[in-house]
FIVO-543718 format. One record per residue (C-alpha): x, y, z; residue number from 1. Coordinates in steps of 0.2 Angstrom, whole numbers, plus 5000, padded with zeros to 4 digits. Example, Ala and Ser with C-alpha at 12.3 -4.5 7.8 and 13.67 -1.06 7.14 Angstrom:
REM residues 2
  east  north    up  seq
  5062   4978  5039    1
  5068   4995  5036    2
//
This chain:
REM residues 587
  east  north    up  seq
  4901   4942  5130    1
  4899   4953  5114    2
  4880   4954  5117    3
  4884   4960  5135    4
  4896   4973  5129    5
  4884   4980  5116    6
  4870   4982  5129    7
  4883   4991  5140    8
  4888   5002  5125    9
  4870   5006  5122   10
  4867   5011  5140   11
  4882   5023  5139   12
  4880   5031  5122   13
  4862   5028  5118   14
  4854   5015  5107   15
  4854   5027  5092   16
  4873   5029  5093   17
  4878   5011  5094   18
  4878   5003  5076   19
  4877   4984  5074   20
  4876   4973  5059   21
  4883   4974  5041   22
  4872   4987  5034   23
  4872   4999  5049   24
  4891   4998  5051   25
  4896   4999  5033   26
  4901   5017  5033   27
  4912   5015  5048   28
  4921   4998  5044   29
  4924   5002  5026   30
  4938   5014  5021   31
  4938   5028  5009   32
  4950   5019  4997   33
  4955   5003  5006   34
  4950   4993  5021   35
  4935   4983  5027   36
  4932   4969  5040   37
  4920   4963  5052   38
  4916   4973  5068   39
  4906   4970  5083   40
  4899   4987  5084   41
  4903   5006  5080   42
  4899   5018  5094   43
  4898   5037  5092   44
  4899   5044  5110   45
  4891   5061  5113   46
  4903   5068  5126   47
  4921   5065  5132   48
  4915   5056  5147   49
  4905   5044  5137   50
  4920   5041  5126   51
  4930   5037  5142   52
  4916   5025  5148   53
  4915   5017  5131   54
  4934   5014  5132   55
  4932   5007  5149   56
  4919   4994  5143   57
  4929   4989  5129   58
  4945   4986  5139   59
  4936   4976  5152   60
  4928   4966  5138   61
  4945   4963  5130   62
  4940   4968  5113   63
  4951   4978  5101   64
  4947   4996  5098   65
  4949   5007  5083   66
  4947   5026  5086   67
  4940   5034  5070   68
  4936   5052  5066   69
  4931   5057  5048   70
  4937   5040  5040   71
  4945   5049  5025   72
  4962   5041  5026   73
  4970   5034  5010   74
  4979   5019  5017   75
  4965   5010  5027   76
  4972   5015  5044   77
  4955   5019  5053   78
  4946   5003  5048   79
  4949   4984  5051   80
  4958   4976  5036   81
  4952   4959  5032   82
  4954   4944  5044   83
  4967   4938  5056   84
  4961   4947  5072   85
  4960   4936  5088   86
  4947   4948  5097   87
  4931   4956  5091   88
  4933   4974  5086   89
  4924   4990  5091   90
  4925   5006  5081   91
  4924   5022  5092   92
  4919   5036  5080   93
  4922   5053  5087   94
  4912   5064  5075   95
  4899   5070  5087   96
  4913   5078  5097   97
  4917   5093  5086   98
  4919   5108  5098   99
  4934   5120  5095  100
  4939   5132  5108  101
  4950   5147  5104  102
  4963   5151  5117  103
  4976   5164  5119  104
  4966   5176  5108  105
  4965   5163  5094  106
  4984   5161  5094  107
  4980   5143  5099  108
  4965   5131  5098  109
  4959   5117  5108  110
  4950   5104  5097  111
  4940   5089  5103  112
  4943   5073  5093  113
  4929   5075  5080  114
  4934   5093  5075  115
  4937   5095  5056  116
  4950   5106  5047  117
  4936   5114  5037  118
  4927   5119  5053  119
  4943   5125  5061  120
  4947   5135  5046  121
  4930   5144  5046  122
  4932   5147  5065  123
  4948   5156  5063  124
  4944   5166  5047  125
  4936   5181  5056  126
  4952   5182  5067  127
  4963   5183  5051  128
  4971   5167  5056  129
  4973   5149  5049  130
  4976   5131  5055  131
  4991   5121  5049  132
  4982   5115  5034  133
  4968   5124  5024  134
  4968   5115  5007  135
  4968   5097  5001  136
  4960   5085  5014  137
  4950   5100  5021  138
  4939   5098  5005  139
  4933   5081  5010  140
  4930   5084  5029  141
  4946   5077  5037  142
  4948   5079  5055  143
  4961   5089  5065  144
  4965   5074  5076  145
  4967   5062  5061  146
  4980   5075  5054  147
  4990   5075  5070  148
  4989   5056  5073  149
  4996   5054  5055  150
  5008   5069  5054  151
  4998   5073  5039  152
  4998   5090  5029  153
  5014   5099  5026  154
  5008   5106  5009  155
  5009   5124  5017  156
  5028   5126  5016  157
  5030   5138  5030  158
  5021   5127  5043  159
  5025   5109  5039  160
  5015   5094  5044  161
  5003   5093  5058  162
  5012   5091  5075  163
  5009   5095  5093  164
  5016   5089  5110  165
  5000   5095  5119  166
  4987   5082  5120  167
  4974   5073  5132  168
  4974   5055  5128  169
  4970   5038  5135  170
  4981   5022  5134  171
  4981   5004  5140  172
  4997   5002  5150  173
  5008   4987  5153  174
  4997   4980  5166  175
  4982   4981  5154  176
  4974   4995  5164  177
  4966   5010  5155  178
  4974   5027  5160  179
  4971   5045  5156  180
  4986   5056  5152  181
  4984   5075  5153  182
  4998   5083  5144  183
  4987   5097  5137  184
  4994   5111  5147  185
  4977   5114  5154  186
  4973   5111  5173  187
  4956   5102  5173  188
  4956   5091  5188  189
  4963   5075  5196  190
  4952   5060  5191  191
  4948   5055  5173  192
  4929   5059  5174  193
  4932   5075  5183  194
  4945   5081  5170  195
  4934   5075  5155  196
  4917   5082  5163  197
  4926   5099  5165  198
  4932   5099  5147  199
  4915   5094  5141  200
  4908   5109  5150  201
  4921   5121  5144  202
  4923   5128  5161  203
  4942   5131  5161  204
  4949   5149  5160  205
  4965   5158  5155  206
  4973   5155  5172  207
  4971   5136  5169  208
  4982   5136  5153  209
  5000   5135  5155  210
  5015   5131  5143  211
  5018   5112  5149  212
  5037   5114  5151  213
  5039   5123  5134  214
  5030   5109  5124  215
  5028   5114  5106  216
  5010   5116  5097  217
  5017   5115  5080  218
  5034   5111  5071  219
  5043   5127  5074  220
  5058   5121  5064  221
  5051   5116  5048  222
  5053   5132  5037  223
  5071   5131  5040  224
  5072   5112  5038  225
  5064   5112  5021  226
  5076   5125  5015  227
  5091   5114  5017  228
  5091   5108  4998  229
  5108   5100  5000  230
  5102   5088  5014  231
  5102   5069  5009  232
  5086   5065  5019  233
  5068   5070  5015  234
  5060   5086  5023  235
  5046   5075  5030  236
  5040   5057  5031  237
  5030   5046  5043  238
  5044   5036  5050  239
  5054   5052  5055  240
  5057   5051  5074  241
  5057   5070  5075  242
  5038   5071  5074  243
  5034   5056  5085  244
  5027   5062  5101  245
  5012   5054  5110  246
  4997   5059  5099  247
  5008   5065  5085  248
  5011   5051  5073  249
  5002   5039  5084  250
  4991   5031  5070  251
  4977   5027  5083  252
  4988   5018  5095  253
  4981   5029  5109  254
  4964   5037  5111  255
  4964   5055  5109  256
  4952   5066  5119  257
  4959   5084  5115  258
  4973   5092  5106  259
  4980   5110  5108  260
  4989   5118  5092  261
  4996   5134  5086  262
  4987   5144  5073  263
  4995   5156  5060  264
  4992   5173  5053  265
  4983   5172  5036  266
  4991   5182  5022  267
  4979   5197  5018  268
  4984   5196  5000  269
  4988   5181  4990  270
  4992   5177  4972  271
  4993   5160  4962  272
  5006   5158  4948  273
  5004   5143  4936  274
  5019   5136  4928  275
  5020   5124  4914  276
  5035   5116  4906  277
  5039   5100  4896  278
  5056   5098  4905  279
  5055   5092  4923  280
  5073   5100  4926  281
  5065   5117  4924  282
  5053   5114  4939  283
  5068   5108  4950  284
  5078   5124  4945  285
  5063   5134  4951  286
  5062   5124  4967  287
  5080   5125  4972  288
  5081   5144  4968  289
  5065   5147  4978  290
  5070   5137  4993  291
  5088   5142  4993  292
  5087   5161  4988  293
  5070   5168  4991  294
  5068   5179  5006  295
  5049   5175  5007  296
  5044   5157  5006  297
  5028   5153  4996  298
  5013   5147  5005  299
  5012   5131  4994  300
  5019   5123  4978  301
  5009   5110  4971  302
  5014   5098  4956  303
  5002   5090  4944  304
  5006   5080  4928  305
  4995   5083  4913  306
  4988   5066  4914  307
  4982   5069  4932  308
  4975   5085  4926  309
  4965   5077  4913  310
  4959   5063  4924  311
  4954   5075  4938  312
  4945   5086  4925  313
  4935   5072  4920  314
  4933   5060  4935  315
  4934   5073  4949  316
  4922   5085  4940  317
  4906   5082  4950  318
  4916   5084  4967  319
  4924   5100  4960  320
  4907   5107  4956  321
  4899   5101  4972  322
  4912   5110  4982  323
  4910   5126  4972  324
  4892   5126  4974  325
  4888   5119  4991  326
  4905   5121  5000  327
  4917   5109  5008  328
  4907   5109  5024  329
  4893   5098  5015  330
  4905   5085  5007  331
  4905   5073  5022  332
  4886   5072  5021  333
  4887   5069  5003  334
  4900   5055  5006  335
  4889   5047  5019  336
  4874   5047  5008  337
  4884   5039  4994  338
  4891   5026  5006  339
  4873   5022  5012  340
  4867   5020  4993  341
  4882   5009  4990  342
  4877   4998  5005  343
  4860   4996  4998  344
  4865   4991  4980  345
  4878   4980  4987  346
  4865   4971  4998  347
  4854   4969  4983  348
  4868   4960  4974  349
  4870   4975  4962  350
  4888   4979  4967  351
  4894   4995  4975  352
  4899   5006  4960  353
  4882   5010  4953  354
  4883   5027  4962  355
  4900   5031  4953  356
  4893   5026  4936  357
  4878   5038  4939  358
  4888   5052  4945  359
  4900   5050  4931  360
  4886   5051  4918  361
  4878   5066  4927  362
  4895   5075  4927  363
  4897   5073  4908  364
  4881   5084  4906  365
  4888   5098  4916  366
  4897   5112  4907  367
  4916   5114  4907  368
  4921   5119  4924  369
  4939   5124  4922  370
  4946   5141  4915  371
  4951   5140  4897  372
  4969   5146  4900  373
  4972   5131  4912  374
  4965   5119  4899  375
  4977   5127  4886  376
  4992   5124  4898  377
  4986   5106  4900  378
  4987   5103  4881  379
  5004   5113  4879  380
  5014   5107  4894  381
  5017   5090  4903  382
  5022   5096  4920  383
  5012   5109  4930  384
  5017   5119  4946  385
  5005   5129  4955  386
  5013   5142  4966  387
  5003   5150  4980  388
  5011   5166  4986  389
  5007   5180  4998  390
  5012   5197  5004  391
  5029   5203  4999  392
  5032   5185  4991  393
  5021   5190  4977  394
  5032   5202  4969  395
  5047   5191  4973  396
  5039   5177  4963  397
  5033   5188  4949  398
  5050   5195  4946  399
  5059   5178  4947  400
  5047   5169  4935  401
  5048   5183  4923  402
  5066   5182  4922  403
  5066   5163  4921  404
  5054   5162  4906  405
  5059   5178  4897  406
  5078   5179  4897  407
  5083   5163  4907  408
  5088   5146  4902  409
  5070   5140  4904  410
  5063   5152  4892  411
  5061   5140  4877  412
  5054   5126  4888  413
  5039   5133  4897  414
  5029   5148  4903  415
  5019   5154  4917  416
  5002   5163  4921  417
  4998   5175  4934  418
  4981   5168  4938  419
  4965   5178  4941  420
  4956   5174  4958  421
  4945   5162  4949  422
  4959   5153  4939  423
  4969   5151  4955  424
  4955   5143  4965  425
  4951   5132  4951  426
  4969   5126  4948  427
  4971   5122  4967  428
  4954   5113  4968  429
  4957   5103  4952  430
  4973   5097  4960  431
  4965   5092  4976  432
  4950   5082  4968  433
  4963   5071  4959  434
  4963   5059  4974  435
  4944   5056  4972  436
  4946   5055  4953  437
  4958   5040  4955  438
  4945   5031  4965  439
  4931   5035  4953  440
  4941   5030  4938  441
  4944   5013  4946  442
  4925   5011  4950  443
  4919   5015  4932  444
  4933   5005  4924  445
  4933   4989  4934  446
  4932   4979  4918  447
  4950   4984  4913  448
  4957   4990  4930  449
  4963   4977  4943  450
  4966   4990  4957  451
  4975   5005  4962  452
  4993   5004  4968  453
  4995   5021  4978  454
  5012   5026  4984  455
  5016   5041  4995  456
  5034   5046  4993  457
  5046   5058  5001  458
  5062   5061  4990  459
  5078   5067  4998  460
  5080   5086  4999  461
  5095   5086  4988  462
  5087   5076  4974  463
  5088   5084  4957  464
  5082   5070  4945  465
  5065   5070  4953  466
  5053   5064  4940  467
  5050   5045  4940  468
  5054   5034  4924  469
  5049   5016  4927  470
  5058   5002  4918  471
  5048   4995  4903  472
  5044   4978  4912  473
  5035   4988  4926  474
  5028   5002  4915  475
  5019   4990  4904  476
  5008   4983  4918  477
  5001   5000  4922  478
  4986   5007  4912  479
  4987   5025  4919  480
  4999   5035  4931  481
  4993   5049  4942  482
  5008   5060  4947  483
  5004   5074  4959  484
  5013   5081  4974  485
  5019   5094  4986  486
  5033   5099  4976  487
  5044   5111  4986  488
  5046   5097  5000  489
  5047   5084  4986  490
  5033   5074  4993  491
  5025   5065  4978  492
  5009   5055  4977  493
  5011   5042  4964  494
  4996   5032  4960  495
  4995   5018  4947  496
  4979   5011  4939  497
  4984   4993  4935  498
  4979   4983  4920  499
  4967   4969  4924  500
  4975   4953  4929  501
  4991   4961  4936  502
  4998   4956  4953  503
  4996   4972  4962  504
  5007   4967  4977  505
  5021   4961  4966  506
  5020   4977  4956  507
  5021   4988  4972  508
  5036   4979  4978  509
  5045   4981  4961  510
  5041   5000  4961  511
  5047   5002  4979  512
  5063   4994  4975  513
  5066   5008  4962  514
  5062   5021  4975  515
  5073   5013  4988  516
  5087   5014  4976  517
  5084   5033  4974  518
  5085   5036  4993  519
  5066   5039  4995  520
  5056   5037  5011  521
  5038   5030  5011  522
  5025   5034  5016  523
  5027   5053  5017  524
  5011   5059  5025  525
  4997   5046  5023  526
  5005   5035  5036  527
  5007   5016  5035  528
  4989   5011  5037  529
  4987   4993  5032  530
  4997   4996  5015  531
  5015   4999  5021  532
  5025   4990  5033  533
  5031   5001  5048  534
  5049   5003  5049  535
  5058   4997  5065  536
  5058   5014  5074  537
  5040   5017  5070  538
  5035   4999  5076  539
  5045   5003  5092  540
  5035   5019  5094  541
  5018   5010  5092  542
  5023   4997  5105  543
  5029   5011  5117  544
  5012   5019  5116  545
  5001   5003  5116  546
  5011   4989  5125  547
  4996   4977  5125  548
  4991   4980  5107  549
  4974   4985  5112  550
  4972   5000  5099  551
  4971   4998  5080  552
  4980   4981  5080  553
  4989   4977  5063  554
  4993   4994  5058  555
  5009   4995  5048  556
  5007   4976  5045  557
  5011   4973  5063  558
  5003   4959  5074  559
  4984   4959  5075  560
  4985   4949  5091  561
  4985   4952  5110  562
  5001   4958  5117  563
  5009   4959  5100  564
  5010   4940  5098  565
  5016   4933  5081  566
  5008   4920  5071  567
  5019   4906  5066  568
  5017   4890  5056  569
  5019   4874  5065  570
  5027   4858  5057  571
  5010   4851  5052  572
  5006   4867  5043  573
  4994   4874  5055  574
  4995   4892  5063  575
  4997   4896  5081  576
  5000   4912  5091  577
  5017   4913  5099  578
  5024   4925  5112  579
  5034   4939  5105  580
  5043   4953  5115  581
  5031   4962  5126  582
  5022   4963  5142  583
  5008   4951  5138  584
  5012   4933  5130  585
  5001   4921  5122  586
  5005   4902  5120  587
//
């Protein structure tokens, strides 16, 4: 059956775009940080019609399907994860489908499933507009669709996480039949292939676009929501039902063909302020005043601990320099080349970290890449806050920080820089290469690092004591802690490089217990992937979207079996599939 399916996929997408075998599929089945497993094939359709036909073939062959775009996720959510599946898996990679259409004079965009944030940012720049996110994951080629499906982003305080109610997608219904749902707000035809062929051709006009019963193309309430600093719930987190709507938050439980989203007016003038302090209460004082009292919200507010600064400076240096010299548009190609090289060395029995060792050695030969004033702050202060402001908010921030650190209570405990353009860009880029620096550190120190325990945490908006202090029995198991985050919304990325021999799963559970005691929600924006257990409301949302469990089975530590069947242990110790609630049952 698998051979018949592969032959059919090749007839649809072309032999060059159907990848079979361990070497050929490695870059598709292996996650950026986590995730790997056996797949029957990886397919890269060249049109929306091809994507539909590939889906039809997979559903008829009764295989599991994982929709994948840039494969830059941090929790393994776009790859298989180990074993335990009851069907072969086919990955459908959408990165050949990258077109972006500007609609309504650029106030909105329509993106095909492989469009990247970086390409969207470049397309909007001549219009003086921006997408929902312009920093962070855009550096490593993340897709627009991946952001929507995971409610990612949100570092831009005025816009919030990626969200839309306007989507064109396919699902497998309760009867096991594939159906196309057009909630894009664009009249394209009646039958699936007619709709998709017209969208492939781009032959729709302004008269075909409508408001789809007032559906939203962004989170219109977020700027008000994040300002409520007395609320006992986080500003945003992946299990929040407010942002679950069809494609938004779907985590690959449907197959997205197109998304329609709002764009935003770019600030013509920006200024970055860099705050340093040794007292975390000072940063909380700033956060509460800015959100509670400022007339103009900042564009972003990024936190970085000095240890994370040092690690990013050392282990993210080559990525920093690469982006500065060649642009973020070329980063996906560089990652693909690295993945190919790692596959070769792994096949030769040399391991898969030789490239990391080589790149790290090369980076040591490069001159210092960070401005001296930032390095001075690294040595002087433990806690760093990067405030990106624009327009009238620049003067408002300058005046406030001057009062805080000149005559205010914080004066003895810190200071701030009004960055030059180069300092501001360097500060933000150093913050956002920290994610890759963690992976690099693990790769080159495998002799003493067991693995990474990575937590993506949303603290309640009223939290004042925000900085984590772990109990000694937990702390002693950790070699290095990376603390960074989107500070104004109190979303923290807490990553722990664990000493060799430590039980990472047990350590994670111990840390999560401390977070639950503080009222935190997790994950905040990286979604559950295969690392977190989806909470009941999120599981219910996934089952509503995908009642037969055809797409991305096992996500959020849910069932990997047809019809959401559970695996139970029988009296003799063997395992068997048993029926669980759902339209399809296995005995």
